[in-house]
C-alpha positions in Angstrom: -37.0 5.6 29.0 -36.8 6.8 25.4 -35.6 10.4 24.8 -36.9 12.4 21.9 -34.8 14.8 19.8 -35.7 17.0 16.8 -34.0 19.8 15.0 -30.6 18.7 16.2 -27.5 20.6 15.0 -24.2 18.8 15.5 -21.1 20.4 17.0 -17.8 18.6 17.5 -17.9 19.7 21.1 -21.0 17.5 21.6 -18.7 14.5 21.5 -17.2 15.6 24.9 -14.1 13.7 23.8 -12.1 14.8 26.9 -14.8 13.8 29.3 -15.4 10.2 28.2 -15.2 7.3 30.6 -12.9 4.3 30.0 -14.9 1.5 28.3 -16.4 0.3 25.0 -19.7 1.3 23.6 -21.8 0.8 20.4 -24.2 3.1 18.6 -27.0 2.1 16.4 -29.1 4.0 13.8 -32.3 2.1 13.2 -35.1 2.4 10.8 -37.6 -0.6 10.7 -35.1 -3.0 12.1 -37.5 -5.4 13.8 -36.5 -8.4 11.8 -33.3 -9.0 13.7 -33.0 -6.1 16.1 -33.6 -8.0 19.4 -31.1 -10.8 18.7 -28.5 -8.2 17.4 -28.7 -6.3 20.7 -28.8 -9.4 22.9 -25.9 -11.1 21.1 -23.7 -8.0 21.6 -24.8 -6.3 24.8 -22.8 -8.5 27.1 -19.5 -7.3 25.6 -20.1 -3.6 25.8 -20.5 -1.0 28.6 -23.4 0.6 26.7 -25.4 0.5 23.5 -26.9 3.7 22.2 -29.9 2.9 20.0 -31.4 5.8 17.9 -34.4 5.1 15.8 -36.1 7.2 13.2 -39.1 6.9 10.8 -40.0 3.4 12.1 -43.4 1.9 11.1 -42.7 -1.5 12.5 -42.1 -2.9 16.1 -38.7 -1.3 16.5 -39.7 1.2 19.2 -41.6 -1.5 21.2 -38.6 -3.9 21.0 -36.2 -1.2 22.2 -38.5 -0.2 25.1 -38.9 -3.8 26.2 -35.2 -4.4 26.1 -34.5 -1.2 27.9 -36.6 -2.3 30.8 -34.4 -5.3 31.2 -31.0 -3.7 30.6 -31.6 -0.2 32.1 -28.9 2.4 31.4 -26.8 -0.1 29.5 -29.2 0.4 26.6 -30.0 4.0 26.0 -32.8 4.7 23.5 -33.5 7.9 21.5 -36.2 8.8 19.0 -34.8 11.0 16.3 -38.0 12.7 15.0 -36.7 14.4 11.8 -37.0 12.6 8.5 -33.6 11.5 7.3 -32.8 11.0 3.6 -31.3 7.5 3.1 -27.9 6.9 1.5 -28.0 6.6 -2.2 -30.9 9.0 -2.6 -31.2 12.3 -4.4 -32.3 13.8 -1.1 -29.1 12.7 0.6 -26.9 14.0 -2.2 -28.5 17.4 -2.1 -29.1 17.9 1.6 -26.4 19.9 3.5 -24.6 17.6 6.0 -25.4 20.1 8.8 -29.2 19.6 8.3 -31.2 17.4 10.7 -32.4 15.6 7.6 -28.9 14.5 6.7 -27.6 11.0 7.4 -24.4 12.8 8.5 -26.1 14.7 11.3 -28.2 11.7 12.3 -25.1 9.6 12.6 -23.1 12.2 14.5 -26.0 12.5 16.9 -25.9 8.8 17.6 -22.1 8.9 18.1 -22.4 12.0 20.4 -24.8 10.2 22.7 -22.2 7.6 23.6 -20.2 8.2 26.7 -17.3 5.7 26.4 -13.8 6.4 25.1 -13.9 3.6 22.6 -16.9 3.0 20.3 -18.1 1.1 17.3 -21.1 1.3 14.9 -23.5 -1.5 15.2 -26.3 -2.3 12.7 -29.6 -3.9 13.5 -28.8 -6.9 11.3 -25.4 -7.9 12.8 -25.5 -11.2 14.6 -22.5 -11.4 16.9 -19.8 -14.1 16.6 -19.4 -14.1 20.3 -15.9 -15.5 20.8 -14.5 -13.2 18.2 -16.1 -10.1 19.7 -15.0 -11.1 23.1 -11.4 -11.5 22.0 -11.2 -8.1 20.3 -12.9 -6.4 23.2 -10.5 -8.0 25.7 -7.6 -6.6 23.8 -9.1 -3.2 23.7 -9.7 -3.2 27.4 -6.2 -4.4 28.1 -4.7 -1.6 25.9 -7.1 1.1 27.3 -8.6 1.7 23.9 -7.7 1.8 20.2 -5.4 4.7 20.4 -5.0 6.5 17.0 -6.1 3.4 15.0 -9.3 1.8 13.9 -9.7 -1.9 14.6 -11.8 -2.7 11.6 -13.8 -5.9 11.3 -16.0 -7.7 8.8 -18.9 -10.1 8.5 -20.2 -12.8 6.2 -23.3 -11.9 4.2 -26.1 -14.5 4.2 -28.9 -14.9 1.7 -31.7 -17.5 1.1 -30.4 -20.1 -1.3 -33.0 -20.5 -4.2 -32.5 -24.3 -3.7 -33.2 -24.1 0.0 -31.2 -23.3 3.1 -28.6 -20.5 3.4 -25.9 -19.3 1.0 -23.5 -16.4 0.4 -24.3 -14.0 -2.4 -21.5 -14.2 -5.0 -22.0 -10.5 -5.9 -21.6 -9.3 -2.3 -20.1 -12.0 -0.1 -18.4 -10.0 2.6 -19.5 -7.0 4.7 -17.1 -4.4 6.1 -14.0 -3.4 4.2 -12.6 -0.8 6.6 -15.8 1.2 7.1 -16.7 -0.3 10.5 -14.6 -0.9 13.5 -13.6 0.2 17.0 -12.1 3.6 17.5 -11.4 6.2 20.2 -13.6 9.3 20.1 -11.9 12.6 19.4 -13.4 15.9 18.1 -12.1 14.8 14.6 -13.7 11.4 14.5 -17.0 12.5 12.9 -19.2 11.5 10.1 -18.8 13.6 6.9 -20.7 13.9 3.7 -20.3 12.1 0.4 -22.9 12.4 -2.3 -23.4 8.6 -2.2 -23.5 8.1 1.6 -22.2 9.3 5.0 -18.4 8.8 5.4 -17.5 7.0 8.6 -15.1 8.6 11.1 -11.4 8.1 10.3 -9.0 8.1 13.2 -5.5 9.6 12.6 -3.7 6.3 12.7 -4.1 3.0 10.7 -7.1 0.9 9.9 -6.2 -2.6 11.0 -8.2 -5.8 10.4 -9.2 -7.4 13.7 -11.3 -10.3 12.5 -14.8 -11.6 11.4 -17.1 -10.5 14.3 -20.6 -11.0 12.9 -22.9 -12.7 10.5 -24.6 -10.0 8.3 -28.4 -10.8 8.0 -29.3 -7.8 5.7 -30.3 -10.0 2.8 -32.5 -12.1 5.0 -34.6 -9.1 6.0 -37.9 -8.0 4.5 -37.3 -6.8 1.0 -33.7 -8.1 1.0 -32.9 -5.3 3.4 -33.5 -2.5 0.9 -36.9 -1.4 2.2 -35.4 1.7 4.0 -33.7 3.1 0.9 -36.9 4.7 -0.6 -36.2 3.0 -3.9 -39.5 4.0 -5.5 -38.3 7.6 -5.3 -34.8 6.7 -6.3 -35.2 4.0 -9.0 -31.9 4.7 -10.6 -29.8 4.7 -7.5 -27.0 2.3 -6.6 -29.1 0.4 -4.1 -31.9 -0.1 -6.6 -29.4 -1.5 -9.0 -28.0 -3.8 -6.4 -31.4 -5.1 -5.3 -32.3 -5.8 -9.0 -29.1 -7.8 -9.5 -29.8 -9.9 -6.4 -33.3 -10.5 -7.5 -32.7 -11.2 -11.2 -29.3 -12.9 -11.0 -29.2 -14.7 -7.6 -25.8 -16.3 -7.8 -24.7 -17.9 -4.6 -21.7 -19.6 -2.9 -21.2 -22.2 -0.2 -18.4 -21.8 2.3 -15.9 -23.9 0.3 -16.5 -21.8 -2.8 -16.2 -18.6 -0.8 -12.8 -19.7 0.6 -11.7 -20.5 -2.9 -12.9 -17.3 -4.4 -11.2 -15.2 -1.6 -7.9 -17.2 -1.6 -5.1 -14.5 -1.7 -2.9 -14.7 -4.8 0.3 -13.1 -5.8 -1.4 -10.0 -7.1 -3.3 -9.4 -3.9 -0.2 -9.9 -1.9 1.7 -7.4 -4.0 -1.2 -4.9 -3.9 -1.1 -5.1 0.0 2.2 -3.3 -0.1 0.7 -0.2 -1.7 -1.8 0.9 0.9 -3.7 0.0 4.1 -7.0 -0.8 2.4 -5.3 -3.4 0.2 -3.4 -4.7 3.2 -6.7 -5.1 5.1 -8.2 -7.0 2.1 -5.3 -9.4 2.3 -5.6 -9.9 6.1 -9.3 -10.5 5.7 -8.8 -13.1 2.9 -6.3 -14.9 5.0 -8.5 -14.9 8.1 -11.4 -16.3 6.2 -9.7 -19.6 5.6 -8.8 -20.1 9.3 -11.9 -18.6 10.9 -14.4 -20.6 8.7 -13.0 -24.1 8.0 -16.5 -25.6 8.3 -18.1 -27.9 5.8 -21.3 -25.9 5.7 -22.8 -22.6 6.6 -25.2 -24.2 9.0 -22.3 -25.9 10.8 -20.4 -22.6 11.0 -23.4 -20.8 12.4 -24.0 -23.4 15.0 -20.4 -23.3 16.0 -20.1 -19.5 16.3 -23.6 -18.4 17.5 -25.5 -19.3 20.6 -28.6 -21.5 19.8 -31.1 -19.0 21.1 -30.1 -16.5 18.4 -30.4 -18.9 15.5 -34.2 -19.6 15.7 -35.7 -19.1 12.3 -32.3 -18.7 10.6 -31.0 -22.3 10.7 
């Protein structure tokens, strides 16, 4: 059953950090995610103890998809309708709206986080197609360790886009998703979303951010409108996302897997930079993992190797 919320004000106590049960959960914030929502949930739900799905301002089939999936999965999939209009990242409204407002992406995100009940959580987007074996491996390590501790186990994905020549490719301008802004972490009263004029800043645990692998294929650029339909670009024509969309539409440079591996091959400068900070070290670990995790001759081969066939319909 979908629960409805409006006028929400977040308090750190809402996280109930000391009352959480052992386990691993995911939280989702969804606006018009129907393109890939079902396969995202189904490809992940077997690895988690719960998924909290919060939808807002949807004009597509998102609420119907969630209701149908909830009938199958029961309490393992908990659904909320966040009624208040939320200003998207990159918009003038987001920049100007106080983070405590129900209209802020910060409050919306903290609500979704607060509705989880497990000790360890991760953010899950509606266009993340799970690389099952990789997710299973990280989840198994977390369960054995009893959680992430003070660290964040960050992970990444490969961005996919339609190749102008046919088939699939990787956008040269934005080949990889996740550079430390998404990962598994243990919930405390300090692991909250905060405000940046450009976007909502993700929770930052007290420890280190460590790269744990490539766990998903990112389908954003295969969505309707290249995945930018939710950014209210008509009202924000000069924003960062409007510029990114324009670049992808007017200069669609793409890579195949071999070219991606070559472009991301770590050199001496990257190795030296990794000594200066954890974000640079994560970039090095990610570049090294790319070559070993995706040795395939083609993207299609890599997808078929890493994703169950039932989740690839219409993609490959």
